N, C-alpha and C positions, 0 to 999 in steps of 0.2 A: 627288277630295279626301277624305281621311279625317277631317280636322278641321273640324267644323262652325264653329268659331271663325273659320275663314278666310272665312266668308260674312258676318261682321258687320263694320261696321254696315250695309253695303249691302243684303244680303238680309233682314236682321232689323230694319232701322230704317225702312223705307219703309211707309207706311200701307197701300198696295195689297198688298204682300207679306204683311203681317199679315192683311189681309182674305182673301187667297187661302188662307193657312194655315188660318184659321178656317173657311172654306167647306169645304176638304178634310177638316178634322176633323169637320165636321157630316155628312160622307158615311159616317161610321162604318167606315172602312177600305176602302170601295168606291172604285173609280176614278171620277173625274168627267170627263165629256166637255167639251172646250173650249167647245162651243156652250152647254152648260148653265152653265158658269162665266160665260160672256159674258152670259147672261140674268140671272144672279144679281148680277154686279158692275155691269152697265150701261155698260161701256166697250167700245171696239173690240177685235176679235179680235187685231189686231196689238199693241195696248198690253198686253193680257193675256198674250199669247205672250212678249213681251219680259220681263215681270216673272216669268213662270213659268220662263223660261230662267235668270234670276238665281237662282231657288230651286233649279233643277236643277244649276247650276254649283256652288252651295253644298252640294249633296248632300242637300237636304231633300226634294225631290220627284223622282219618276221619271215618265217618259213612256212609254206603250205605244201605238204606232200600230196601229190596227185598220181596215184598209181605208182609207177616206177620212177617218176620224176619229182624233183623238189623245185618249188618256185619261191623266189625271194622278192620281197617288196620293202621299200622304205616305210617307216612309220611317219607320216607327214606331221603328226602332232609333236614329234620330237625334233624336227629339223630346225625350228626356230632356236631352240635351246642349244642345239649342236652348233649353229652359226655363231651364237654368242660365245661359246667355248672356244671355237676356232679363232674368232676375232681376238679374244683375250690372249690366247696363246701366241698369235701373231704379234700383238702389241708387246708382249713380254719379250719376244725374240728381238724385235726392233730396239727395245729399250736396253738390252744387254749388249 
């Protein structure tokens, strides 16, 4: 998917997806292991994986398997467009 807009509102509107994006942003470009994300978020691995898949399907996150582990990273080239979408969603919410 080349258009990040195709991920909204599902990938951009759920609180957990936003929390996952914020956590990956805090990694300063480094990949985060699913186990570390699980500790940070405090939810089950299957729940987190499902929400990360939504972000991957939206083109916001990439996954790199390394042995038994999976590492997730934001796609920085997509963050500008994501910010624009979130800004537009916020403006629509305020207007209604």
